[in-house]
C-alpha positions as CSV (number, residue, x, y, z in Angstrom):
1,M,-181.2,75.9,-119.2
2,Q,-179.0,75.6,-116.1
3,C,-175.2,75.4,-116.8
4,F,-173.9,74.0,-113.2
5,I,-172.8,70.7,-113.1
6,E,-174.0,70.1,-109.4
7,E,-177.7,70.7,-110.4
8,W,-177.1,68.4,-113.8
9,P,-175.0,65.4,-112.9
10,D,-176.2,63.1,-115.6
11,A,-176.5,65.7,-118.4
12,E,-175.3,65.0,-121.7
13,N,-175.7,67.9,-124.2
14,V,-176.2,71.0,-122.0
15,E,-175.9,74.2,-123.8
16,A,-173.5,76.8,-122.2
17,P,-174.9,80.2,-121.4
18,S,-174.1,82.8,-123.8
19,H,-172.9,85.4,-121.1
20,G,-169.4,86.0,-120.3
21,K,-167.0,83.2,-120.5
22,A,-168.3,79.8,-121.8
23,H,-169.0,77.2,-119.5
24,R,-167.7,73.7,-120.0
25,T,-170.8,71.6,-119.1
26,S,-171.1,69.2,-122.1
27,I,-169.7,66.3,-120.5
28,K,-170.5,62.9,-122.3
29,E,-168.6,60.2,-119.9
30,G,-166.5,60.1,-117.1
31,D,-166.6,61.8,-113.4
32,P,-167.9,65.6,-113.9
33,S,-165.4,66.5,-111.2
34,E,-162.4,65.3,-113.1
35,K,-163.5,66.9,-116.3
36,V,-163.9,69.9,-114.6
37,A,-160.3,69.6,-112.9
38,Q,-158.9,68.6,-116.5
39,Y,-160.4,71.9,-117.9
40,A,-159.1,74.0,-115.1
41,D,-155.4,72.3,-115.6
42,N,-156.0,73.4,-119.3
43,D,-156.6,76.8,-118.6
44,Q,-154.2,77.2,-115.9
45,Q,-151.6,75.9,-118.7
46,R,-152.7,78.4,-121.2
47,E,-152.4,81.2,-118.9
48,G,-148.8,80.2,-117.7
49,T,-149.8,79.6,-114.0
50,F,-150.0,75.8,-113.7
51,P,-146.5,74.4,-112.6
52,S,-146.0,71.9,-115.6
53,S,-146.0,75.1,-118.2
54,A,-142.2,75.8,-116.8
55,A,-141.4,72.2,-117.9
56,I,-143.1,72.6,-121.5
57,R,-141.2,75.3,-122.9
58,P,-141.1,75.7,-126.7
59,I,-137.8,75.5,-128.0
60,T,-137.4,78.2,-130.5
61,P,-134.5,77.9,-133.0
62,M,-131.3,79.6,-132.6
63,A,-132.0,81.8,-135.8
64,R,-135.1,83.5,-133.7
65,T,-133.4,84.1,-130.2
66,K,-131.4,87.1,-129.2
67,R,-128.3,84.9,-128.5
68,G,-128.5,83.5,-132.2
69,K,-128.6,87.0,-133.5
70,R,-125.7,87.7,-131.6
71,F,-124.0,84.5,-133.0
72,R,-125.0,85.4,-136.5
73,D,-123.6,88.8,-136.0
74,E,-120.2,87.6,-134.7
75,L,-119.9,85.1,-137.6
76,T,-120.8,87.8,-140.2
77,N,-118.0,90.2,-138.6
78,R,-115.6,87.5,-138.6
79,M,-116.4,86.9,-142.3
80,R,-116.1,90.5,-143.1
81,K,-112.8,91.0,-141.4
82,R,-111.4,87.8,-142.8
83,E,-112.5,89.1,-146.5
84,E,-110.9,92.6,-145.8
85,E,-107.6,91.0,-144.6
86,A,-107.6,89.0,-147.7
87,E,-107.9,92.0,-149.9
88,E,-105.4,93.9,-148.1
89,K,-103.0,91.1,-148.7
90,I,-104.0,90.9,-152.4
91,K,-103.6,94.6,-152.6
92,E,-100.1,94.6,-150.9
93,D,-99.0,91.8,-153.2
94,Q,-100.1,93.7,-156.3
95,E,-97.8,96.7,-155.1
96,R,-94.9,94.7,-154.3
97,E,-95.2,93.2,-158.0
98,E,-95.6,96.5,-159.4
99,E,-92.4,97.8,-157.5
100,A,-90.4,94.6,-158.6
101,E,-91.5,95.3,-162.2
102,E,-90.5,99.1,-161.9
103,K,-87.0,98.0,-160.2
104,I,-86.6,95.6,-163.5
105,K,-87.4,98.3,-165.8
106,E,-84.9,100.5,-164.2
107,D,-82.2,97.9,-164.1
108,Q,-83.0,97.4,-167.7
109,E,-82.5,101.1,-168.4
110,R,-79.4,101.2,-166.5
111,E,-78.0,98.3,-168.4
112,E,-78.7,99.8,-171.8
113,E,-77.2,103.1,-170.9
114,A,-74.1,101.3,-169.9
115,E,-73.9,99.4,-173.2
116,E,-74.3,102.9,-175.1
117,N,-71.8,104.3,-172.8
118,I,-69.6,101.4,-173.5
119,K,-70.1,102.0,-177.4
120,E,-69.5,105.6,-177.4
121,D,-66.2,104.9,-175.4
122,Q,-65.3,102.3,-178.1
123,E,-66.0,104.7,-181.0
124,R,-63.9,107.4,-179.1
125,E,-61.1,105.2,-178.5
126,E,-61.2,104.1,-182.2
127,E,-61.4,107.6,-183.3
128,A,-58.5,108.7,-181.4
129,E,-56.7,105.8,-182.7
130,E,-57.2,107.1,-186.2
131,N,-56.0,110.5,-185.1
132,I,-52.9,108.9,-183.9
133,K,-52.3,107.1,-187.2
134,E,-52.9,110.1,-189.2
135,D,-50.5,112.4,-187.2
């Protein structure tokens, strides 16, 4: 069978040749030249040479683009920094609390020592008074 439309203008089901690129010749209705032009347009769109292929660009989600990756990386870096700063603040607060507790303990020990010294002084005074009375 022939595969050229010019030779078979009223062909309904003409088999495509098996050699090379398959020719699209099975035209059932409409003007053959329009169908050929349509097929050519489709081929050009697939290859990216057709002018409208620039306008019809698939919208890729932000997650798959380089810009999206950078955006995610920046977000994760910001979150890490915030977490680290929060941890540092918590550690500083804990250290301050520990220092305050140590100061309180030291103050209590000083007060106890002062009370002991006062008691010792009172005992000495009492002993001195007793010694004076005995003499």
